[in-house]
C-alpha positions in Angstrom: -3.5 8.4 17.6 -4.1 4.5 16.6 -2.0 4.5 13.7 0.7 6.1 15.2 0.9 3.7 18.1 0.7 1.2 15.2 3.5 2.8 13.5 5.5 2.1 16.7 4.0 -1.0 17.0 5.1 -2.5 13.5 8.9 -0.7 14.6 8.9 -2.9 17.6 8.4 -6.0 16.2 11.1 -5.8 13.6 13.8 -4.2 16.4 12.8 -7.3 18.8 12.8 -10.2 15.8 16.2 -8.2 14.7 17.2 -9.0 18.7 18.2 -5.3 18.5 18.3 -2.6 20.6 16.8 0.9 19.4 20.0 2.3 19.0 22.1 -0.3 17.4 18.6 -0.6 15.2 19.1 3.3 14.2 23.2 2.1 13.9 22.5 -0.3 11.6 20.0 1.7 9.2 22.6 4.5 9.2 21.1 6.7 11.3 23.5 8.2 14.0 21.0 8.3 16.8 17.2 6.5 17.1 15.8 10.1 18.5 14.0 10.2 15.0 13.0 6.0 15.5 11.4 8.2 19.4 9.6 10.7 17.8 7.3 7.9 16.0 7.0 6.7 19.3 5.4 10.1 20.4 3.4 10.3 17.5 5.4 13.2 15.5 6.0 11.2 12.4 5.1 8.2 10.9 7.4 5.8 9.2 8.0 7.4 5.5 9.0 5.4 2.5 12.6 6.9 3.0 12.7 5.7 6.2 10.9 1.6 4.9 13.8 1.9 2.7 16.3 2.4 4.5 15.2 -0.9 6.5 14.6 -2.9 4.0 17.7 -2.1 2.5 20.2 -3.7 5.4 17.4 -6.0 6.5 15.5 -7.2 3.2 13.4 -10.0 5.0 11.2 -7.5 6.5 8.6 -6.2 4.1 8.5 -2.8 2.6 4.4 -3.1 2.6 3.9 -4.1 5.9 6.4 -1.4 7.6 4.1 1.5 5.7 1.2 -0.1 5.6 0.8 -2.9 8.1 -0.6 -4.9 5.0 0.2 -8.3 5.0 3.2 -10.0 6.9 6.5 -8.9 8.6 8.9 -11.5 6.9 9.2 -11.3 3.2 9.5 -15.4 3.7 6.0 -14.7 5.0 4.8 -12.6 1.6 3.0 -14.3 -0.9 4.3 -15.4 -4.0 1.1 -15.7 -4.9 -0.1 -17.7 -2.0 -1.7 -16.8 1.7 -2.6 -13.1 0.1 -4.6 -11.4 2.3 -7.6 -11.0 1.4 -10.3 -7.7 2.5 -14.2 -8.3 2.4 -14.3 -3.8 2.0 -14.4 -1.7 -0.7 -10.4 -0.9 -1.7 -11.6 3.5 -1.6 -12.5 3.1 2.3 -10.0 0.1 3.4 -6.6 1.9 2.7 -6.6 4.5 5.3 -7.6 2.5 7.8 -5.6 -1.0 6.9 -3.9 -0.6 10.4 -6.6 -1.3 12.3 -8.7 -4.1 10.0 -7.8 -7.5 10.0 -7.8 -9.4 6.8 -11.2 -11.5 6.5 -9.3 -14.9 4.6 -6.6 -15.4 2.4 -6.5 -16.8 -1.0 -3.9 -18.4 -3.4 -3.2 -16.7 -6.9 0.1 -18.2 -7.7 -0.5 -16.5 -11.0 -0.3 -13.4 -10.1 3.0 -13.8 -7.4 3.8 -9.8 -6.9 0.3 -9.3 -5.5 0.0 -7.9 -1.8 -2.9 -7.7 -0.6 -6.5 -8.5 -2.4 -9.2 -5.9 -2.6 -13.2 -4.7 -3.6 -14.0 -2.1 -5.2 -17.7 -1.4 -7.3 -15.7 2.6 -8.5 -18.2 3.2 -10.6 -16.2 4.6 -12.9 -13.7 1.9 -13.4 -16.7 -0.8 -13.4 -18.4 -2.0 -16.0 -21.9 -1.4 -15.0 -22.8 -5.2 -15.8 -20.8 -6.2 -13.1 -21.7 -7.4 -9.4 -18.2 -6.2 -7.7 -14.5 -6.2 -8.6 -11.9 -7.8 -6.7 -8.7 -5.4 -7.3 -5.1 -7.7 -6.9 -2.0 -5.0 -5.6 1.2 -4.2 -4.9 3.0 -1.2 -3.1 4.9 1.2 -5.2 6.7 4.0 -4.9 4.7 7.1 -6.5 7.8 8.0 -8.3 7.3 4.4 -10.2 3.7 5.3 -11.1 3.7 5.1 -14.9 1.5 5.5 -17.9 -1.2 2.9 -19.0 -1.1 1.0 -15.6 -4.3 1.5 -12.8 -3.6 2.2 -9.5 -5.0 3.1 -6.3 -4.2 6.2 -5.0 -4.2 7.9 -1.3 -4.5 11.3 -1.6 -5.1 14.1 1.1 -9.0 14.3 0.3 -9.8 10.9 -1.2 -8.5 7.5 -2.2 -9.2 6.8 -5.9 -8.9 3.7 -8.4 -7.8 5.3 -12.0 -5.8 4.6 -14.4 -2.9 6.7 -15.8 -3.2 8.5 -18.4 -0.2 10.3 -18.7 3.0 11.3 -16.7 5.0 14.6 -17.2 7.2 15.5 -14.7 5.4 15.6 -11.7 1.6 15.8 -12.5 0.1 12.5 -13.4 -2.9 12.6 -15.3 -5.9 10.1 -14.5 -8.8 8.9 -16.5 -11.4 6.4 -16.2 -12.1 3.2 -18.1 -15.5 4.4 -18.6 -15.6 7.7 -20.6 -18.2 10.5 -18.9 -19.0 9.0 -15.1 -16.2 11.8 -14.2 -13.8 13.6 -15.9 -10.3 13.3 -16.4 -7.9 15.3 -13.1 -4.6 15.9 -12.9 -2.7 15.7 -9.6 0.8 16.3 -8.1 2.7 13.4 -7.5 4.0 14.8 -4.1 0.5 14.4 -3.0 0.1 11.3 -2.9 1.0 9.6 0.5 0.4 6.1 -1.0 0.3 4.3 -4.5 -1.0 0.6 -5.2 -0.3 -1.0 -8.6 -3.2 -2.6 -10.1 -1.8 -6.5 -11.4 -4.7 -8.0 -11.8 -8.3 -8.0 -11.5 -11.5 -10.1 -11.0 -14.9 -9.4 -11.7 -17.9 -11.0 -10.3 -21.0 -10.6 -12.9 -23.3 -12.4 -10.4 -24.2 -14.7 -7.4 
């Protein structure tokens, strides 16, 4: 229920920042009435990628990633451009499902990676060199339909969240593989089952302390 409340809280923050009423906001983004927004308030729906796209199309100053997940900042002008990137000292496989209720541990500057939206940890044995103490991932939220082969993603699926490399994309089928052969077998998932997709823009490996 907390996650559902947070969806509505982000909508309220957006509407108030724009100095609009719920009805006028709904009309601005092309909705005939605001009933769908109140369904979100009641917890019947969340903020979908389609709704986030509607909002950011008409109000590009609002961050799509923040609308969908609560990560980062509401305004794109507050967003990183490689600076003030939210850092979470938590495993990515567990964090993304509860990022709404998790405050960043701190903020980092990485101007060489301007498209990064958050930084998270991972010790995924299928992807990390066994000699590394830990790995930090610089990731950004993308639409699942934008997933392409030969790139790494963190995918939130109905039963688990995993960091994998995309081996192939054929139609709706995405074949996932690992950086360390033999740890786990390749897996094929349907893109429609992907709840959230985060592209790995860069990573840093901590060898030891």
